[in-house]
N, CA, C and O of each residue as an XYZ file, in Angstrom:
836
protein
N       1.097    -16.100    -94.255
C       0.769    -16.190    -92.826
C       0.209    -17.581    -92.514
O      -0.624    -18.104    -93.254
N       0.673    -18.164    -91.419
C       0.191    -19.475    -91.011
C      -1.112    -19.355    -90.249
O      -1.876    -18.411    -90.452
N      -1.363    -20.310    -89.372
C      -2.552    -20.258    -88.534
C      -2.400    -19.115    -87.537
O      -1.447    -19.094    -86.758
N      -3.325    -18.171    -87.555
C      -3.234    -17.017    -86.660
C      -3.280    -17.463    -85.207
O      -2.502    -16.986    -84.380
N      -4.184    -18.368    -84.901
C      -4.288    -18.908    -83.544
C      -3.915    -20.380    -83.569
O      -4.589    -21.185    -84.212
N      -2.859    -20.727    -82.881
C      -2.473    -22.134    -82.722
C      -2.887    -22.584    -81.328
O      -2.397    -22.059    -80.328
N      -3.790    -23.558    -81.266
C      -4.194    -24.122    -79.975
C      -3.210    -25.242    -79.647
O      -3.232    -26.306    -80.265
N      -2.355    -24.986    -78.674
C      -1.255    -25.909    -78.380
C      -1.627    -27.002    -77.397
O      -1.146    -28.130    -77.499
N      -2.486    -26.664    -76.446
C      -2.816    -27.642    -75.399
C      -4.156    -27.264    -74.783
O      -4.467    -26.082    -74.635
N      -4.935    -28.257    -74.431
C      -6.223    -28.030    -73.781
C      -6.257    -28.840    -72.492
O      -5.963    -30.035    -72.482
N      -6.622    -28.166    -71.411
C      -6.735    -28.822    -70.106
C      -8.162    -28.653    -69.597
O      -8.654    -27.531    -69.482
N      -8.825    -29.764    -69.292
C     -10.208    -29.730    -68.821
C     -10.225    -30.006    -67.323
O      -9.768    -31.050    -66.858
N     -10.764    -29.045    -66.581
C     -10.902    -29.202    -65.145
C     -12.349    -29.451    -64.761
O     -13.201    -29.599    -65.638
N     -12.646    -29.499    -63.466
C     -14.018    -29.768    -63.033
C     -15.002    -28.668    -63.412
O     -16.196    -28.933    -63.557
N     -14.516    -27.431    -63.575
C     -15.422    -26.334    -63.943
C     -14.953    -25.575    -65.181
O     -15.775    -25.068    -65.943
N     -13.654    -25.495    -65.384
C     -13.119    -24.672    -66.473
C     -12.313    -25.506    -67.466
O     -11.759    -26.555    -67.134
N     -12.271    -24.995    -68.698
C     -11.362    -25.513    -69.713
C     -10.342    -24.426    -70.007
O     -10.704    -23.270    -70.225
N      -9.063    -24.796    -70.013
C      -7.999    -23.840    -70.309
C      -7.265    -24.275    -71.562
O      -6.788    -25.406    -71.658
N      -7.179    -23.363    -72.520
C      -6.472    -23.623    -73.770
C      -5.216    -22.765    -73.816
O      -5.292    -21.542    -73.695
N      -4.073    -23.393    -73.989
C      -2.818    -22.668    -74.221
C      -2.738    -22.380    -75.726
O      -2.717    -23.301    -76.543
N      -2.696    -21.100    -76.074
C      -2.667    -20.722    -77.484
C      -1.446    -19.854    -77.766
O      -0.844    -19.274    -76.863
N      -1.102    -19.785    -79.057
C      -0.040    -18.881    -79.485
C      -0.488    -18.152    -80.744
O      -1.029    -18.758    -81.669
N      -0.256    -16.843    -80.766
C      -0.590    -16.019    -81.922
C       0.602    -16.039    -82.877
O       1.744    -15.831    -82.466
N       0.322    -16.293    -84.151
C       1.376    -16.425    -85.162
C       2.250    -15.170    -85.229
O       1.773    -14.053    -85.030
N       3.527    -15.379    -85.510
C       4.490    -14.279    -85.572
C       4.089    -13.208    -86.582
O       4.334    -12.023    -86.358
N       3.476    -13.616    -87.688
C       3.121    -12.672    -88.743
C       1.729    -12.075    -88.563
O       1.321    -11.207    -89.335
N       1.009    -12.530    -87.559
C      -0.345    -12.036    -87.315
C      -0.298    -10.826    -86.390
O       0.664    -10.656    -85.642
N      -1.328     -9.985    -86.433
C      -1.377     -8.874    -85.480
C      -1.495     -9.405    -84.051
O      -2.254    -10.335    -83.780
N      -0.737     -8.801    -83.154
C      -0.814     -9.199    -81.749
C      -1.933     -8.437    -81.037
O      -2.555     -8.943    -80.103
N      -2.174     -7.207    -81.503
C      -3.232     -6.365    -80.936
C      -4.241     -6.008    -82.021
O      -3.904     -5.953    -83.203
N      -5.459     -5.770    -81.613
C      -6.534     -5.514    -82.582
C      -6.318     -4.237    -83.373
O      -6.796     -4.138    -84.503
N      -5.608     -3.247    -82.817
C      -5.391     -1.996    -83.543
C      -4.255     -2.091    -84.556
O      -3.962     -1.117    -85.250
N      -3.623     -3.240    -84.645
C      -2.591     -3.440    -85.654
C      -3.197     -3.834    -87.005
O      -2.513     -3.784    -88.027
N      -4.473     -4.223    -87.015
C      -5.200     -4.520    -88.250
C      -6.669     -4.201    -87.996
O      -7.478     -5.087    -87.723
N      -6.993     -2.905    -88.094
C      -8.348     -2.482    -87.772
C      -9.372     -2.987    -88.786
O     -10.546     -3.147    -88.454
N      -8.939     -3.234    -89.999
C      -9.861     -3.798    -90.980
C     -10.297     -5.201    -90.560
O     -11.480     -5.538    -90.621
N      -9.335     -6.008    -90.137
C      -9.659     -7.351    -89.663
C     -10.538     -7.308    -88.431
O     -11.485     -8.085    -88.313
N     -10.233     -6.408    -87.515
C     -11.023     -6.277    -86.295
C     -12.446     -5.837    -86.618
O     -13.405     -6.302    -86.002
N     -12.572     -4.938    -87.590
C     -13.906     -4.480    -88.011
C     -14.705     -5.621    -88.619
O     -15.920     -5.691    -88.437
N     -14.043     -6.510    -89.335
C     -14.747     -7.673    -89.894
C     -15.364     -8.517    -88.784
O     -16.500     -8.977    -88.896
N     -14.605     -8.713    -87.722
C     -15.129     -9.485    -86.595
C     -16.317     -8.756    -85.972
O     -17.340     -9.366    -85.662
N     -16.168     -7.448    -85.794
C     -17.265     -6.652    -85.205
C     -18.524     -6.744    -86.056
O     -19.618     -6.950    -85.530
N     -18.374     -6.594    -87.365
C     -19.539     -6.657    -88.252
C     -20.198     -8.035    -88.231
O     -21.408     -8.161    -88.417
N     -19.396     -9.046    -88.007
C     -19.900    -10.416    -87.961
C     -20.596    -10.709    -86.635
O     -21.612    -11.403    -86.601
N     -20.045    -10.177    -85.547
C     -20.540    -10.483    -84.210
C     -20.568     -9.225    -83.344
O     -19.809     -9.142    -82.378
N     -21.406     -8.257    -83.652
C     -21.435     -7.015    -82.867
C     -21.823     -7.227    -81.402
O     -21.547     -6.379    -80.554
N     -22.457     -8.351    -81.113
C     -22.902     -8.632    -79.735
C     -21.732     -8.724    -78.754
O     -21.921     -8.527    -77.554
N     -20.528     -9.020    -79.245
C     -19.403     -9.155    -78.327
C     -19.103     -7.836    -77.620
O     -18.502     -7.830    -76.546
N     -19.516     -6.725    -78.214
C     -19.257     -5.421    -77.596
C     -20.040     -5.234    -76.303
O     -19.670     -4.415    -75.462
N     -21.111     -5.986    -76.145
C     -21.944     -5.859    -74.944
C     -21.479     -6.768    -73.813
O     -22.046     -6.733    -72.722
N     -20.452     -7.583    -74.058
C     -19.940     -8.446    -72.993
C     -19.367     -7.607    -71.855
O     -18.664     -6.624    -72.088
N     -19.671     -8.003    -70.637
C     -18.998     -7.381    -69.499
C     -17.518     -7.724    -69.574
O     -17.149     -8.868    -69.840
N     -16.674     -6.728    -69.338
C     -15.225     -6.937    -69.441
C     -14.536     -5.981    -68.487
O     -14.488     -4.776    -68.734
N     -14.002     -6.513    -67.399
C     -13.429     -5.680    -66.360
C     -11.903     -5.698    -66.337
O     -11.280     -5.125    -65.443
N     -11.302     -6.366    -67.337
C      -9.843     -6.454    -67.356
C      -9.167     -5.229    -67.926
O      -7.988     -4.988    -67.664
N      -9.911     -4.439    -68.717
C      -9.345     -3.245    -69.321
C      -9.974     -2.007    -68.701
O     -10.551     -2.071    -67.615
N      -9.861     -0.875    -69.398
C     -10.265      0.393    -68.809
C     -11.769      0.506    -68.577
O     -12.198      1.064    -67.568
N     -12.570     -0.017    -69.501
C     -14.012      0.137    -69.402
C     -14.704     -1.022    -68.710
O     -14.069     -1.879    -68.096
N     -16.043     -1.022    -68.828
C     -16.848     -2.066    -68.197
C     -17.370     -3.094    -69.199
O     -17.829     -4.169    -68.815
N     -17.296     -2.752    -70.487
C     -17.725     -3.694    -71.512
C     -16.594     -3.881    -72.521
O     -15.642     -3.103    -72.569
N     -16.727     -4.934    -73.323
C     -15.692     -5.222    -74.311
C     -15.656     -4.151    -75.406
O     -14.651     -4.029    -76.107
N     -16.717     -3.387    -75.563
C     -16.737     -2.293    -76.531
C     -15.588     -1.316    -76.269
O     -14.979     -0.792    -77.202
N     -15.303     -1.082    -74.992
C     -14.254     -0.129    -74.621
C     -12.857     -0.671    -74.905
O     -11.903      0.099    -75.007
N     -12.732     -1.986    -75.034
C     -11.416     -2.603    -75.220
C     -11.150     -3.035    -76.655
O      -9.994     -3.174    -77.054
N     -12.210     -3.248    -77.436
C     -12.078     -3.893    -78.733
C     -11.089     -3.215    -79.663
O     -10.377     -3.892    -80.404
N     -11.031     -1.895    -79.636
C     -10.200     -1.178    -80.599
C      -8.706     -1.335    -80.335
O      -7.893     -1.083    -81.224
N      -8.336     -1.751    -79.118
C      -6.907     -1.865    -78.798
C      -6.691     -2.862    -77.667
O      -6.358     -2.485    -76.544
N      -6.884     -4.136    -77.980
C      -6.638     -5.197    -77.003
C      -5.939     -6.339    -77.712
O      -5.785     -6.318    -78.933
N      -5.519     -7.325    -76.960
C      -4.843     -8.465    -77.579
C      -5.822     -9.240    -78.472
O      -6.998     -9.393    -78.141
N      -5.315     -9.717    -79.596
C      -6.122    -10.578    -80.463
C      -6.546    -11.822    -79.681
O      -7.631    -12.357    -79.912
N      -5.712    -12.281    -78.772
C      -6.077    -13.427    -77.928
C      -7.297    -13.105    -77.069
O      -8.138    -13.971    -76.828
N      -7.390    -11.860    -76.608
C      -8.543    -11.429    -75.817
C      -9.802    -11.422    -76.682
O     -10.873    -11.818    -76.220
N      -9.681    -10.978    -77.928
C     -10.794    -11.034    -78.872
C     -11.209    -12.484    -79.123
O     -12.398    -12.793    -79.201
N     -10.234    -13.354    -79.246
C     -10.476    -14.788    -79.423
C     -11.314    -15.337    -78.270
O     -12.237    -16.122    -78.487
N     -10.994    -14.927    -77.054
C     -11.770    -15.354    -75.884
C     -13.230    -14.939    -76.006
O     -14.133    -15.744    -75.773
N     -13.460    -13.669    -76.374
C     -14.838    -13.159    -76.423
C     -15.643    -13.773    -77.563
O     -16.850    -13.969    -77.425
N     -15.001    -14.078    -78.678
C     -15.698    -14.794    -79.751
C     -16.142    -16.164    -79.252
O     -17.274    -16.582    -79.493
N     -15.255    -16.853    -78.561
C     -15.573    -18.185    -78.030
C     -16.734    -18.121    -77.047
O     -17.650    -18.942    -77.101
N     -16.691    -17.140    -76.147
C     -17.764    -16.975    -75.154
C     -19.099    -16.715    -75.840
O     -20.128    -17.259    -75.438
N     -19.079    -15.877    -76.882
C     -20.322    -15.560    -77.601
C     -20.900    -16.795    -78.281
O     -22.110    -17.020    -78.240
N     -20.044    -17.590    -78.902
C     -20.518    -18.807    -79.569
C     -21.138    -19.767    -78.561
O     -22.200    -20.335    -78.814
N     -20.480    -19.949    -77.421
C     -21.007    -20.834    -76.374
C     -22.347    -20.329    -75.882
O     -23.286    -21.108    -75.721
N     -22.443    -19.021    -75.639
C     -23.680    -18.428    -75.121
C     -24.830    -18.619    -76.107
O     -25.964    -18.872    -75.700
N     -24.542    -18.500    -77.382
C     -25.612    -18.583    -78.389
C     -26.197    -19.990    -78.514
O     -27.338    -20.144    -78.949
N     -25.449    -20.993    -78.146
C     -25.995    -22.351    -78.220
C     -27.070    -22.577    -77.167
O     -27.926    -23.448    -77.328
N     -27.031    -21.797    -76.090
C     -27.962    -22.005    -75.001
C     -27.619    -23.197    -74.129
O     -28.397    -23.584    -73.257
N     -26.443    -23.780    -74.368
C     -26.035    -24.972    -73.622
C     -25.031    -24.665    -72.519
O     -24.592    -25.562    -71.800
N     -24.674    -23.398    -72.392
C     -23.621    -23.040    -71.445
C     -24.104    -22.372    -70.184
O     -23.306    -21.767    -69.468
N     -25.396    -22.461    -69.883
C     -25.915    -21.787    -68.701
C     -26.290    -20.349    -69.028
O     -26.164    -19.911    -70.172
N     -26.744    -19.628    -68.035
C     -27.208    -18.258    -68.254
C     -26.059    -17.280    -68.446
O     -26.228    -16.258    -69.111
N     -24.900    -17.572    -67.880
C     -23.743    -16.682    -68.000
C     -22.525    -17.505    -68.381
O     -22.207    -18.502    -67.734
N     -21.846    -17.075    -69.444
C     -20.584    -17.694    -69.842
C     -19.465    -16.707    -69.568
O     -19.571    -15.531    -69.914
N     -18.414    -17.171    -68.959
C     -17.313    -16.269    -68.619
C     -15.991    -16.816    -69.153
O     -15.855    -18.003    -69.450
N     -15.024    -15.905    -69.262
C     -13.709    -16.292    -69.741
C     -12.631    -15.386    -69.185
O     -12.916    -14.350    -68.584
N     -11.399    -15.785    -69.393
C     -10.267    -14.988    -68.933
C      -9.083    -15.240    -69.854
O      -8.821    -16.378    -70.245
N      -8.373    -14.178    -70.196
C      -7.178    -14.273    -71.034
C      -5.965    -13.896    -70.193
O      -5.917    -12.816    -69.604
N      -4.990    -14.792    -70.142
C      -3.804    -14.569    -69.320
C      -2.548    -14.669    -70.176
O      -2.277    -15.731    -70.738
N      -1.773    -13.588    -70.291
C      -0.502    -13.672    -71.026
C       0.476    -14.593    -70.301
O       0.592    -14.533    -69.077
N       1.167    -15.431    -71.036
C       2.182    -16.314    -70.444
C       3.544    -15.735    -70.827
O       4.211    -16.226    -71.738
N       3.933    -14.706    -70.127
C       5.162    -13.989    -70.474
C       6.417    -14.814    -70.200
O       7.490    -14.510    -70.722
N       6.284    -15.851    -69.388
C       7.440    -16.714    -69.139
C       7.817    -17.505    -70.392
O       8.930    -18.021    -70.492
N       6.887    -17.599    -71.348
C       7.158    -18.278    -72.613
C       7.580    -17.255    -73.656
O       8.707    -17.281    -74.150
N       6.666    -16.357    -73.983
C       6.953    -15.231    -74.878
C       5.752    -14.298    -74.858
O       4.804    -14.526    -74.106
N       5.780    -13.249    -75.676
C       4.709    -12.257    -75.669
C       3.504    -12.677    -76.504
O       2.506    -11.957    -76.545
N       3.577    -13.817    -77.163
C       2.498    -14.248    -78.038
C       1.781    -15.506    -77.534
O       0.949    -16.078    -78.239
N       2.100    -15.916    -76.349
C       1.473    -17.115    -75.776
C       0.514    -16.713    -74.661
O       0.847    -15.889    -73.809
N      -0.675    -17.303    -74.675
C      -1.727    -16.949    -73.723
C      -2.450    -18.210    -73.261
O      -2.489    -19.219    -73.964
N      -3.018    -18.125    -72.068
C      -3.963    -19.128    -71.596
C      -5.363    -18.527    -71.668
O      -5.610    -17.450    -71.125
N      -6.264    -19.215    -72.329
C      -7.668    -18.813    -72.412
C      -8.465    -19.761    -71.534
O      -8.525    -20.960    -71.808
N      -9.074    -19.238    -70.485
C      -9.832    -20.053    -69.541
C     -11.310    -19.738    -69.688
O     -11.719    -18.581    -69.592
N     -12.108    -20.771    -69.920
C     -13.540    -20.599    -70.146
C     -14.347    -21.510    -69.243
O     -13.912    -22.612    -68.907
N     -15.541    -21.038    -68.844
C     -16.486    -21.940    -68.191
C     -16.701    -23.148    -69.082
O     -16.789    -23.015    -70.303
N     -16.786    -24.326    -68.481
C     -16.864    -25.539    -69.293
C     -18.064    -26.395    -68.897
O     -17.918    -27.362    -68.149
N     -19.256    -26.042    -69.399
C     -20.417    -26.897    -69.143
C     -20.330    -28.216    -69.893
O     -20.927    -29.214    -69.489
N     -19.574    -28.210    -71.002
C     -19.395    -29.406    -71.817
C     -18.090    -29.234    -72.582
O     -17.933    -28.259    -73.318
N     -17.145    -30.167    -72.423
C     -15.829    -29.980    -73.031
C     -15.881    -29.990    -74.553
O     -15.111    -29.278    -75.198
N     -16.778    -30.786    -75.142
C     -16.896    -30.803    -76.601
C     -17.426    -29.470    -77.116
O     -16.981    -28.984    -78.155
N     -18.371    -28.880    -76.395
C     -18.919    -27.572    -76.773
C     -17.838    -26.503    -76.741
O     -17.698    -25.732    -77.691
N     -17.077    -26.451    -75.661
C     -16.069    -25.402    -75.504
C     -14.926    -25.594    -76.500
O     -14.457    -24.629    -77.104
N     -14.483    -26.829    -76.671
C     -13.422    -27.100    -77.641
C     -13.875    -26.731    -79.054
O     -13.103    -26.175    -79.835
N     -15.127    -27.044    -79.373
C     -15.661    -26.693    -80.683
C     -15.758    -25.195    -80.874
O     -15.482    -24.687    -81.960
N     -16.151    -24.476    -79.819
C     -16.238    -23.017    -79.892
C     -14.857    -22.400    -80.097
O     -14.713    -21.450    -80.866
N     -13.851    -22.925    -79.423
C     -12.485    -22.426    -79.597
C     -12.002    -22.635    -81.027
O     -11.402    -21.741    -81.623
N     -12.262    -23.805    -81.566
C     -11.855    -24.109    -82.936
C     -12.553    -23.184    -83.932
O     -11.938    -22.695    -84.879
N     -13.850    -22.951    -83.702
C     -14.610    -22.068    -84.586
C     -14.137    -20.623    -84.465
O     -14.070    -19.905    -85.463
N     -13.810    -20.195    -83.248
C     -13.313    -18.835    -83.048
C     -11.984    -18.632    -83.756
O     -11.735    -17.563    -84.314
N     -11.133    -19.641    -83.738
C      -9.853    -19.560    -84.440
C     -10.074    -19.410    -85.941
O      -9.367    -18.653    -86.606
N     -11.054    -20.131    -86.468
C     -11.376    -20.039    -87.894
C     -11.904    -18.657    -88.255
O     -11.552    -18.112    -89.301
N     -12.747    -18.086    -87.394
C     -13.283    -16.741    -87.627
C     -12.159    -15.707    -87.677
O     -12.153    -14.832    -88.543
N     -11.220    -15.809    -86.757
C     -10.086    -14.875    -86.761
C      -9.202    -15.077    -87.982
O      -8.672    -14.115    -88.538
N      -9.046    -16.319    -88.395
C      -8.264    -16.604    -89.600
C      -8.885    -15.894    -90.806
O      -8.192    -15.269    -91.609
N     -10.185    -16.007    -90.906
C     -10.907    -15.334    -92.003
C     -10.757    -13.814    -91.910
O     -10.469    -13.147    -92.904
N     -10.957    -13.276    -90.705
C     -10.985    -11.820    -90.529
C      -9.643    -11.165    -90.817
O      -9.587    -10.096    -91.423
N      -8.560    -11.806    -90.382
C      -7.241    -11.179    -90.478
C      -6.428    -11.651    -91.682
O      -5.227    -11.396    -91.771
N      -7.095    -12.338    -92.601
C      -6.414    -12.712    -93.850
C      -7.200    -12.188    -95.053
O      -7.225    -12.804    -96.119
N      -7.836    -11.042    -94.852
C      -8.480    -10.375    -95.971
C      -9.965    -10.565    -96.089
O     -10.584     -9.978    -96.977
N     -10.566    -11.361    -95.231
C     -12.004    -11.605    -95.333
C     -12.321    -12.406    -96.582
O     -11.660    -13.402    -96.875
N     -13.313    -11.979    -97.301
C     -13.685    -12.672    -98.535
C     -14.712    -13.751    -98.309
O     -15.224    -13.940    -97.206
N     -14.999    -14.454    -99.385
C     -16.012    -15.509    -99.357
C     -15.361    -16.886    -99.292
O     -14.298    -17.102    -99.875
N     -15.993    -17.811    -98.589
C     -17.267    -17.634    -97.892
C     -17.082    -16.949    -96.535
O     -16.129    -17.229    -95.807
N     -17.999    -16.060    -96.216
C     -17.994    -15.427    -94.901
C     -18.512    -16.426    -93.868
O     -19.475    -17.146    -94.134
N     -17.886    -16.477    -92.699
C     -18.374    -17.413    -91.667
C     -19.842    -17.146    -91.332
O     -20.233    -16.002    -91.100
N     -20.633    -18.183    -91.309
C     -22.039    -18.062    -90.926
C     -22.195    -18.383    -89.452
O     -22.123    -19.547    -89.055
N     -22.405    -17.368    -88.647
C     -22.436    -17.572    -87.194
C     -23.591    -18.484    -86.791
O     -23.424    -19.371    -85.954
N     -24.758    -18.266    -87.386
C     -25.911    -19.125    -87.043
C     -25.611    -20.587    -87.380
O     -25.962    -21.492    -86.624
N     -24.961    -20.803    -88.521
C     -24.626    -22.170    -88.926
C     -23.594    -22.781    -87.975
O     -23.670    -23.964    -87.644
N     -22.634    -21.968    -87.541
C     -21.628    -22.454    -86.595
C     -22.292    -22.866    -85.277
O     -22.009    -23.931    -84.728
N     -23.178    -21.998    -84.786
C     -23.871    -22.281    -83.521
C     -24.726    -23.545    -83.644
O     -24.746    -24.384    -82.743
N     -25.428    -23.666    -84.767
C     -26.239    -24.868    -84.989
C     -25.364    -26.117    -85.030
O     -25.729    -27.162    -84.491
N     -24.196    -25.996    -85.681
C     -23.284    -27.130    -85.746
C     -22.765    -27.534    -84.377
O     -22.669    -28.724    -84.074
N     -22.427    -26.542    -83.538
C     -21.967    -26.835    -82.181
C     -23.068    -27.516    -81.368
O     -22.816    -28.471    -80.634
N     -24.283    -27.010    -81.512
C     -25.417    -27.592    -80.781
C     -25.655    -29.038    -81.196
O     -25.862    -29.911    -80.353
N     -25.623    -29.281    -82.496
C     -25.837    -30.644    -82.997
C     -24.712    -31.570    -82.569
O     -24.944    -32.744    -82.281
N     -23.475    -31.036    -82.527
C     -22.337    -31.842    -82.078
C     -22.543    -32.328    -80.657
O     -22.389    -33.515    -80.369
N     -22.891    -31.406    -79.765
C     -23.074    -31.768    -78.364
C     -24.222    -32.751    -78.200
O     -24.109    -33.727    -77.458
N     -25.330    -32.496    -78.895
C     -26.491    -33.382    -78.766
C     -26.195    -34.772    -79.320
O     -26.635    -35.776    -78.761
N     -25.441    -34.827    -80.430
C     -25.107    -36.136    -81.004
C     -24.203    -36.926    -80.068
O     -24.351    -38.140    -79.933
N     -23.267    -36.236    -79.422
C     -22.394    -36.916    -78.465
C     -23.176    -37.376    -77.241
O     -22.921    -38.451    -76.697
N     -24.137    -36.546    -76.810
C     -24.983    -36.930    -75.677
C     -25.824    -38.152    -76.030
O     -25.977    -39.072    -75.226
N     -26.372    -38.145    -77.256
C     -27.192    -39.280    -77.696
C     -26.354    -40.555    -77.770
O     -26.795    -41.636    -77.381
N     -25.113    -40.392    -78.290
C     -24.231    -41.558    -78.391
C     -23.888    -42.096    -77.015
O     -23.836    -43.307    -76.798
N     -23.651    -41.159    -76.076
C     -23.327    -41.574    -74.704
C     -24.510    -42.278    -74.058
O     -24.351    -43.289    -73.373
N     -25.719    -41.720    -74.289
C     -26.919    -42.343    -73.716
C     -27.146    -43.713    -74.328
O     -27.536    -44.652    -73.634
N     -26.901    -43.831    -75.645
C     -27.064    -45.120    -76.308
C     -26.077    -46.136    -75.747
O     -26.412    -47.303    -75.543
N     -24.828    -45.663    -75.498
C     -23.828    -46.550    -74.911
C     -24.210    -46.993    -73.522
O     -24.003    -48.146    -73.146
N     -24.784    -46.051    -72.741
C     -25.215    -46.404    -71.395
C     -26.357    -47.411    -71.436
O     -26.408    -48.342    -70.633
N     -27.284    -47.210    -72.395
C     -28.404    -48.144    -72.520
C     -27.913    -49.527    -72.910
O     -28.422    -50.537    -72.425
N     -26.905    -49.565    -73.804
C     -26.346    -50.853    -74.211
C     -25.714    -51.555    -73.018
O     -25.856    -52.765    -72.842
N     -25.008    -50.765    -72.197
C     -24.385    -51.340    -71.002
C     -25.443    -51.855    -70.036
O     -25.304    -52.921    -69.437
N     -26.527    -51.047    -69.901
C     -27.600    -51.465    -69.002
C     -28.279    -52.729    -69.523
O     -28.626    -53.623    -68.751
N     -28.466    -52.794    -70.859
C     -29.068    -53.991    -71.443
C     -28.200    -55.222    -71.210
O     -28.690    -56.306    -70.895
N     -26.875    -55.017    -71.378
C     -25.958    -56.128    -71.165
C     -25.981    -56.569    -69.713
O     -25.944    -57.763    -69.417
N     -26.043    -55.589    -68.800
C     -26.085    -55.915    -67.379
C     -27.376    -56.646    -67.043
O     -27.379    -57.610    -66.279
N     -28.487    -56.166    -67.635
C     -29.771    -56.818    -67.397
C     -29.750    -58.254    -67.909
O     -30.272    -59.166    -67.268
N     -29.130    -58.436    -69.089
C     -29.023    -59.785    -69.655
C     -28.206    -60.683    -68.740
O     -28.556    -61.841    -68.512
N     -27.107    -60.134    -68.216
C     -26.269    -60.912    -67.296
C     -27.054    -61.292    -66.043
O     -26.965    -62.413    -65.542
N     -27.847    -60.295    -65.542
C     -28.636    -60.568    -64.343
C     -29.685    -61.641    -64.635
O     -29.929    -62.527    -63.815
N     -30.307    -61.545    -65.823
C     -31.318    -62.527    -66.205
C     -30.715    -63.918    -66.295
O     -31.291    -64.898    -65.821
N     -29.508    -63.986    -66.930
C     -28.833    -65.267    -67.034
C     -28.525    -65.813    -65.648
O     -28.670    -67.011    -65.405
N     -28.099    -64.933    -64.731
C     -27.767    -65.369    -63.375
C     -29.009    -65.903    -62.671
O     -28.958    -66.902    -61.954
N     -30.149    -65.196    -62.899
C     -31.387    -65.635    -62.258
C     -31.847    -66.989    -62.810
O     -32.350    -67.839    -62.076
N     -31.661    -67.163    -64.110
C     -32.032    -68.440    -64.713
C     -31.180    -69.573    -64.153
O     -31.661    -70.674    -63.887
N     -29.870    -69.254    -63.981
C     -28.989    -70.266    -63.393
C     -29.436    -70.586    -61.992
O     -29.448    -71.750    -61.592
N     -29.816    -69.536    -61.216
C     -30.274    -69.749    -59.848
C     -31.563    -70.564    -59.841
O     -31.756    -71.465    -59.026
N     -32.449    -70.206    -60.796
C     -33.713    -70.938    -60.864
C     -33.483    -72.402    -61.183
O     -34.089    -73.286    -60.577
N     -32.609    -72.648    -62.133
C     -32.312    -74.034    -62.480
C     -31.687    -74.761    -61.309
O     -31.975    -75.933    -61.065
N     -30.814    -74.047    -60.573
C     -30.195    -74.670    -59.406
C     -31.250    -74.989    -58.368
O     -31.234    -76.047    -57.740
N     -32.182    -74.036    -58.199
C     -33.252    -74.265    -57.231
C     -34.093    -75.452    -57.647
O     -34.513    -76.255    -56.814
N     -34.336    -75.558    -58.946
C     -35.113    -76.699    -59.435
C     -34.386    -77.996    -59.173
O     -34.996    -79.007    -58.825
N     -33.062    -77.962    -59.343
C     -32.285    -79.171    -59.116
C     -32.317    -79.571    -57.656
O     -32.351    -80.750    -57.304
N     -32.304    -78.519    -56.799
C     -32.249    -78.827    -55.369
C     -33.599    -79.323    -54.867
O     -33.690    -80.312    -54.141
N     -34.677    -78.586    -55.288
C     -35.998    -78.936    -54.759
C     -36.646    -79.971    -55.659
O     -37.583    -79.672    -56.400
N     -36.152    -81.150    -55.587
C     -36.658    -82.225    -56.448
C     -37.580    -83.177    -55.703
O     -37.924    -84.234    -56.231
N     -37.987    -82.827    -54.489
C     -38.822    -83.746    -53.731
C     -40.189    -83.895    -54.365
O     -40.753    -84.989    -54.389
N     -40.750    -82.743    -54.904
C     -42.035    -82.823    -55.595
C     -42.002    -81.891    -56.786
O     -41.202    -80.956    -56.832
N     -42.869    -82.144    -57.746
C     -42.959    -81.262    -58.913
C     -43.414    -79.870    -58.506
O     -42.938    -78.882    -59.065
N     -44.343    -79.767    -57.524
C     -44.843    -78.464    -57.090
C     -43.728    -77.633    -56.489
O     -43.629    -76.437    -56.762
N     -42.903    -78.241    -55.690
C     -41.810    -77.511    -55.050
C     -40.849    -76.990    -56.099
O     -40.347    -75.875    -55.962
N     -40.581    -77.746    -57.123
C     -39.680    -77.327    -58.203
C     -40.252    -76.114    -58.917
O     -39.520    -75.161    -59.182
N     -41.537    -76.123    -59.235
C     -42.180    -75.014    -59.941
C     -42.147    -73.751    -59.106
O     -41.855    -72.677    -59.631
N     -42.436    -73.852    -57.829
C     -42.414    -72.689    -56.942
C     -41.025    -72.075    -56.886
O     -40.884    -70.856    -56.982
N     -40.016    -72.888    -56.735
C     -38.649    -72.382    -56.650
C     -38.253    -71.645    -57.913
O     -37.659    -70.570    -57.837
N     -38.570    -72.199    -59.071
C     -38.217    -71.591    -60.338
C     -38.918    -70.267    -60.525
O     -38.289    -69.278    -60.899
N     -40.227    -70.233    -60.267
C     -41.018    -69.015    -60.477
C     -40.587    -67.899    -59.547
O     -40.572    -66.736    -59.950
N     -40.241    -68.220    -58.331
C     -39.849    -67.211    -57.357
C     -38.579    -66.505    -57.802
O     -38.522    -65.276    -57.766
N     -37.573    -67.235    -58.215
C     -36.316    -66.628    -58.597
C     -36.452    -65.844    -59.895
O     -35.907    -64.744    -59.994
N     -37.164    -66.372    -60.904
C     -37.302    -65.674    -62.184
C     -38.076    -64.381    -62.040
O     -37.903    -63.464    -62.842
N     -38.922    -64.292    -61.037
C     -39.771    -63.105    -60.897
C     -39.125    -61.996    -60.114
O     -39.756    -60.956    -59.922
N     -37.902    -62.152    -59.648
C     -37.258    -61.106    -58.852
C     -37.020    -59.863    -59.692
O     -36.486    -58.873    -59.193
């Protein structure tokens, strides 16, 4: 069996991220086609059962888990990972849409996107969890806390890098402004050459702006 979840394309919008995915031909398309694999996911992340879910018969994902698309399970794993980081706001939402115009194994997964690196990382981690669950489990078992910590550190490191880049740009701009002021001051000194006092005043005024 190849990659159970193939992420084919990611589109980032102003509020949502949409991932076009395809479920491998040899992988279960529905969770009830491999209940052992589905149970592994449940044992790893039982909290997904408490997610509100209005697309199926019940009101929570617990009512759908035993017989829903693996792509739908993939969505809820991703939402849970995002929620656990605490970086996605108070409520994380998602939607799974079959793309029947392509085939029965292609879906669009749409998620709230507070940070594109966070959501993309959660999708990648969710794909890995499903790979583990539906290929026999075994060791090493995915460590959810470690995954969440890794996602959190990823986002913070990117934020720090971005802030550092902004500070560097601001420093460069400040340096350019300082150089411009020095040039202006020197020009003022050149112009106000009638007395030494006038030259000093002109220079000090411009440098102090």
